[in-house]
C-alpha positions in Angstrom: 86.8 77.4 57.4 89.5 79.9 58.1 87.2 81.7 60.6 86.4 78.4 62.3 90.1 77.4 62.6 91.0 80.9 63.9 88.2 80.7 66.5 89.2 77.1 67.4 92.8 78.3 68.0 91.8 81.2 70.2 89.4 78.9 72.2 92.1 76.3 72.8 94.7 78.9 73.7 92.3 80.6 76.1 91.1 77.4 77.7 94.7 76.1 78.2 96.1 79.3 79.6 93.1 79.8 81.9 93.3 76.3 83.2 97.1 76.5 83.9 96.8 79.9 85.7 93.8 78.6 87.8 95.7 75.5 88.8 98.7 77.6 89.9 96.6 80.2 91.7 93.7 78.1 92.8 95.7 75.3 94.4 97.1 77.4 97.3 93.7 79.2 97.7 91.9 75.9 97.8 94.4 74.5 100.3 93.9 77.5 102.6 90.1 77.3 102.3 90.1 73.6 103.1 92.3 73.9 106.2 91.7 77.4 107.7 89.4 78.3 110.6 89.7 82.0 109.8 86.6 84.2 110.0 87.4 85.3 106.5 86.8 81.8 105.1 83.0 82.2 104.6 83.2 85.6 102.7 86.1 84.4 100.6 84.4 81.2 99.8 81.4 83.2 98.7 83.5 85.4 96.5 85.1 82.4 94.9 81.7 80.8 94.2 80.1 84.1 93.0 80.6 83.4 89.3 78.5 80.3 89.6 75.4 82.3 90.3 76.2 85.8 88.9 74.9 86.4 85.4 78.0 86.4 83.1 77.0 89.7 81.6 77.1 91.4 85.1 80.6 90.2 85.7 81.6 91.1 82.1 80.2 94.6 82.5 82.1 95.4 85.7 85.3 93.9 84.3 84.8 96.1 81.2 84.3 99.2 83.4 87.4 98.3 85.4 89.5 97.7 82.3 88.4 100.9 80.6 90.4 104.1 80.5 88.6 105.5 83.6 88.7 102.2 85.5 91.4 101.3 88.1 92.8 98.5 86.1 92.7 100.5 82.9 94.5 103.4 84.5 97.2 101.0 85.8 97.7 99.3 82.5 97.9 102.6 80.7 100.4 103.9 83.3 102.8 100.9 82.7 102.4 101.2 78.9 100.2 98.2 78.2 97.2 100.3 77.1 93.7 99.1 77.6 93.1 95.3 78.0 89.5 95.6 77.0 88.8 93.9 73.7 92.2 92.1 73.8 93.1 88.5 74.3 94.8 89.3 77.6 91.7 91.0 78.9 89.8 88.0 77.8 92.2 85.8 79.7 91.7 87.8 82.9 87.9 87.5 82.5 88.1 83.8 81.9 90.3 83.2 85.0 87.8 85.0 87.2 84.7 83.4 85.7 86.1 79.8 85.8 87.7 80.2 89.3 85.1 78.2 91.2 85.2 75.3 88.8 88.8 74.7 89.7 89.0 75.8 93.3 85.9 74.0 94.6 87.0 70.4 93.4 90.5 71.0 94.8 89.0 72.3 98.1 86.8 69.3 98.4 89.8 67.0 97.7 92.0 68.7 100.3 89.2 68.7 102.9 88.8 64.9 102.6 92.5 64.3 103.1 93.5 62.4 106.3 95.8 65.0 108.0 97.4 62.3 110.1 99.4 61.2 107.0 100.9 64.7 106.8 101.8 64.5 110.5 103.6 61.3 109.9 105.5 62.9 107.0 106.4 65.8 109.2 107.9 63.5 111.8 110.2 62.3 109.0 111.4 65.9 108.6 109.7 66.5 105.3 109.2 70.2 104.6 105.7 71.6 104.0 106.5 71.8 100.3 107.8 68.2 100.2 104.7 67.0 102.1 102.5 68.7 99.6 104.4 67.4 96.6 104.8 63.8 97.7 101.7 63.3 99.8 98.9 65.7 99.0 99.2 65.8 95.2 99.3 62.0 94.7 96.4 61.4 97.2 94.4 64.2 95.7 95.0 63.4 92.1 91.3 62.8 91.3 90.5 66.3 92.6 93.3 67.8 90.3 92.0 65.9 87.3 88.4 67.0 88.0 89.5 70.6 88.4 91.6 70.6 85.2 88.8 69.1 83.1 86.1 71.3 84.6 88.2 74.5 84.2 89.1 73.7 80.6 85.6 72.7 79.6 83.9 75.6 81.3 86.2 78.1 79.6 85.5 76.5 76.2 81.7 77.0 76.8 82.0 80.6 78.0 80.0 83.3 76.1 78.6 86.2 78.0 81.7 87.3 79.8 83.8 86.8 76.6 81.5 88.8 74.5 81.3 91.7 77.0 85.0 91.9 77.6 86.5 90.7 74.4 84.0 91.5 71.8 84.1 89.7 68.4 87.6 90.2 66.9 88.6 87.5 64.5 92.0 85.9 65.5 92.1 87.9 68.8 89.0 87.4 70.9 86.5 85.5 68.8 86.1 82.0 70.3 83.8 79.2 69.1 80.8 80.2 71.2 81.0 83.8 69.9 81.5 82.5 66.3 78.3 80.5 66.7 76.4 83.5 67.8 77.9 85.4 64.9 76.7 82.8 62.4 73.2 82.7 63.9 73.0 86.5 63.6 74.0 86.2 59.9 71.4 83.4 59.5 74.2 81.0 58.3 72.4 78.1 60.0 74.4 75.3 58.3 77.7 76.5 59.8 75.9 77.2 63.1 74.7 73.6 63.2 78.2 72.3 62.8 79.6 74.6 65.5 76.7 73.9 67.9 77.0 70.2 67.2 80.7 70.2 67.8 80.3 72.0 71.1 77.5 69.6 72.1 79.6 66.6 71.4 82.6 68.0 73.3 80.4 68.7 76.3 78.9 65.2 76.2 82.3 63.5 75.9 83.7 65.5 78.8 80.7 64.4 81.0 81.1 60.8 79.9 84.8 60.8 80.7 84.1 62.3 84.2 81.4 59.7 84.9 83.7 56.9 83.7 86.6 58.1 85.8 84.4 58.5 88.9 83.1 54.9 88.5 86.6 53.6 87.9 87.9 55.4 91.0 85.1 54.1 93.1 85.8 50.6 91.9 89.5 50.8 92.8 88.6 52.3 96.2 86.2 49.4 96.8 88.9 46.9 95.9 91.4 48.6 98.2 89.0 48.2 101.2 
């Protein structure tokens, strides 16, 4: 039970921090991708979406190499006195942010792209600054996109395995999350505990999908009434 509680705490902490960081970093990135006509949009969009098709172990391997003593990030962290981030919670956090990036950026980008820009033009004529326009107009109108991005980013981080195992390993209380603990229990042939862990993750995933479906139907209903 102690191991499960420790893994649960690491999982929730990792998912929460990953989601917060991705909302802070992903929002301006999604806004730029939704509105720019730059020639760099296509390659940058491809880079953002890459974790969706790239095997997690491939991303985990290259991150592990970069975070190692001979890697560029590893040399940088050693130079500033942080040591190696490989097999630490902070290295795990970096990997999770990169791996869950498209699950936050893409819903936000879709929400921003569907926004009627004439509303922003009206706000500009009222001398609202770009930040005020974004805070008072964009965020309220794109609230469904923010909710979707938050839920997807959190849920995807909870379900991560390959990247986490490659970069973080299996250190109890530090990098061992629920998915890794499940793998550990299966390896030890402790199937009773494995059933509880797998069942819990299955129920969590099912509830998240049900909530997303319910919210989508509720939003469509309200939009239909508004018309």
